[in-house]
N, C-alpha and C positions, 0 to 999 in steps of 0.2 A: 575458485579460491576466494576465501573471505578476506576482505580488506580492512585493516585497522583504520580507525578514524585518524585524520590528519590534524595537525594543530589548527586552532581556530583562525579563520581568515577574517580580514576586515570587510570583505564582501559578504553579504547576507545570502549565500547560496544554500539550497537544500539538495545536495547531491546524493545524500543517503540519510537514513534515519539518525545516524550519529551526528549530523549537523544540527539537530534540534535537541536541546537539553529538556529534561522533564518539565522544567519551569516554562520553557518556551512553548512546549506542546500544550500545556495548560492555558497559556495566553491565547494560542491559536484557537483552541476549542471554545474558549470564552467568547472570542470575537465571532466565531462561526455560529454559536448559539444565538447571539444577539442579532446577527444578520438574518438568520433563518426565522426568528420570531417576529422581527419587524423589518422586512425587506424594503419597504418604502423609504425608510430613513437612510438607506445606503445606496439608493439608485443613482446618485451622482458621484459616488465615492471615487470611481475610476475614470471620471470624465477626462478626456484628453489623453488617456493612457492606452498603450498598445501591448498586447500579449502576442508573442510570436511562438507558434507551436510547430515543432519539428518531429516528424514521425518516420522512423525506419521500419516500424511495425504498426500496421493499422489497428485502431481500437475504437469500438463503438462508444463506450462509456467515457474513456479519457478525453477523446476529442470533443464530444458533445457537452460533457459536464463542464469542461474548462471554457469552451466558447460560450455556452449559455450563461455560465456564472459571470464571466467578464462582461457580457452584454447587459446582464441584469444589474451590474454595478456601474453601468454607464460608460464602460470602456469598449475597446474594439479588439478582436482577435483575428489573427492571420494564420491559416494552417498551410504548411508546406510538407507534402508527403514525398519521401524519397526511398520507397521500398526497393530493395535490391540494387540501389544505386550509390548509396553513401550521400552525405550532405553536400559534398563538393565534387565537381567533375575534374577539373584540372588544377584546383587550388587546394591548399591544406585546410583541414578542419579548423585549425587555429585562425587562419585568415578569414574564412567564411563567418565564423562566430564573432570575430572582432568587428566585422562590417555589420552583422545583424544587431550587435549591441548599439550601433548608432541609429537603428531604425525603430527599436522598440524599448519598452520599459522593463519587461520581464521576458525571459526565454524559458519555455517549458519544452523538454525533449523526452521522447520515448525511444530509447536506443537499444541495440542488441548487445552491446558490450559496455560494461561499466567504465572501462578505461576511456571510452569516448566521452562519457559524462564528466569524468575528472578533467579531461583536456578542455572541454567546453567551459568548465568553471574557471580554469586557469586563463582562458582567452577572453572571457566576457567581462565587460565593464558594467553590466547590469545583472541583477539576480537571475540565477539559473535554477529551475525546479526540475527534479527528477520525476518524470511522468511514468517511469518504469525502466529498469535495466534487468539483466539476468540475475543480479545479486540483491536488489532492493526494490521495494514498492512503497515509499513513504506516504504518498498521497492516499493510497488505499488504507494504510493504517490509521491515518488521521480520521478518515470516514468511519472506520471500524470503531475507534475510540468514541467518536461522537455518537454513534449508534448505541454502543454499550451504555454510555452515560445517560442517554435518553431513556433507555429501556429499564435500566437498573437503578438509576438515580445516583450512581456513584461509580468510581473506578477502583479505588484502593480496597484491597481485601477480597476481591473477586477471584474466581478461578476459571481459566479458559483452557480448552484442549484443542490444539490444532491437529487435525486428523488427516493423514495422507502423506504427501511428499514433504518431509521435514527439511529437505535440502534446497527447497525452492525460494524464490525471492519474497513471496508473501509470508512464508514461514519466518524468514529472517526478520522482516519488518515487524511481524507480530511479536517475536521474541523481544526485540529492542523497544518497540513502542509500548507494548502492554506492560512488560516488566518495569519500564521506566515510570509508569503510572501506578505501580504498586499492585498490579495484577499478577497472580501466580500463573505461570505458563507451563503446560505439559504438552510436549510434541509427541503425538502418537503416530508412529511410523514403522515401516518395515525395517527389519534388522539388517540393513545394508548401509555401508558408509555413505554411498552416493545419495541415499534417500533419507539420511539423518542430518540434523544440523551440524555444521562444523563445530567440533569440540572447543575450538578457540573462541568461537562466538558465544557458546554457552557459558564458558568460564568468565569471559569479559562481562557479559550481561549480569551474571550472578555477583560479580565483584562491584559493578557500577550502580546497580539498581536495588530498590527495596522489594520488588516482586521477584519471586524465585523462578528459575527455569530448570525443567527436568525433561528427560526423554524416556518414553516408554515404548517398547516394541510389542505391547499387548493392547487390545481394545479396552482392557480394564483400566487403562489410563484415563478414561473419560468418567470414571466413577466419581460422583460428588462434585462435578464441575458446574459452573453457572452458565457457561457458553461453550457450544461446540462449533468449530469453524473448519471448513475445508475448501478445497480448490480442485481444479481438474488434475487428473493424473498425467495427462500427456499434453504439454503446452507446445506452442509454436517452436520449432527447432528441435523437438525431441522425437520426431517421427521414427528415426532409426531405432529408438529404444522402446517403441510402442509395444512390441510383442512381449518383452520382458516385463515391462510395467503392468501390462494387463494380466500377467501371471502372478505378480507379486502383490498387487494392491487390493484385489477384491475383498479380502477379509477386513479391510479398513473402510469399506463402504459405510456412509452415514445413512443408516436405515432405522426403522422404528425400534428394532431390538437394541441397537447401539444407543439410541437416544434415551431409552428407558434406564440405562445404567447411570445416567447423569441425574442431577437434582430434578424434582418434579417441575420446578419453574424454569428449568434450563431453556434457553432459546438457541436457535441454529442460524449460523451465518455462512454465506458463500460469496466470494468476491465476483463471481460471474465472469465469463459465460459458463454455464453449468452443462455437463453432459448427464442429463437425467437418466436414471436407472444404471449409471456407471458409478461415479463417486458419491452420488446422492440420489435417493429415490424421490419420485414425485410425491409419494405419500408424506415424506418429511418436508420436502420443499414447499408443498402447498398447505402444510398444517398450520394451526394457530401458533405453534412454537417457532415458525420460520419468520425471520425479519429480513430476508434477503432483499426484497424490493425497497424497503426503507433504507437499508444499508447502501444500496446502489444510488438512491436519491441523495444520500448524505455525501457522496463523492463531490457533488456540486457545492453543497453548503460548506464542507470542510475546506475545499479548494478556494472558495471565496474568502474564508477566514485567513487562509495561508497567504493569498495574494495581498490582502489588505495589510496583514502583519508584515509581510516581507518588504512592502513599500512604506510602512509606517504611516498609512493613511489615517 
């Protein structure tokens, strides 16, 4: 279920994309660009600061990009993995997070349920960053926007097609983050409610932002776009749906024929990990139009900018 944004809190949390206004996203991207271009100027920025990373679900890029980024800024990162256990054994999540707030300066969490992220934000006395939940993936979107700006030289006025599972967390963050920066978003997905964006999210984004949001159940939705974006069809926790998904999604594969429908200078993004020859072909992923590896690198740079911004360093 899609969750409406809450009223603004005095604590600078990023629990979902709704916690960042378009103006704040612009600020974060500007900081990220400066840090990436001149990293030596920022190598002591986080000196004496500690990032606590909590994982209910393991992640190659999230864990290493945050830890490497914090290290490069002069700070320290602690990773605590609790797969299949929950963050607390005999204590409440609230108590555990309240204690962790006394040990670190930022908490980044990757949790299975967004309700847990909200509870962490309520309990923490230091900023909490959403490293991913089943509803939102704001750090990924910041990296995506940084990549688009680098490759296209602008954000406003562009068109992006998110192809595949329109009901997933990355699609939701793409809708909010990209539309907020004036990018027109088309979600190209199967004609099933569970694989389409929540209608309330689409309405809210169209009301709140300058970029438009539309849904297409045909691959013709990629015609004339500047960017094609997709993700895996079967994520962790969706194993029981795998058979149905593998029957429904193949016509939405990002392949050479689909890419040809977009603009000639269109580029292709994927948030990784990718299932080659499933949702995206190697021909496309390894082509000059693919910016997938640059996009993955920018997770680190965008998250550096976010951490500096969130602590007002």
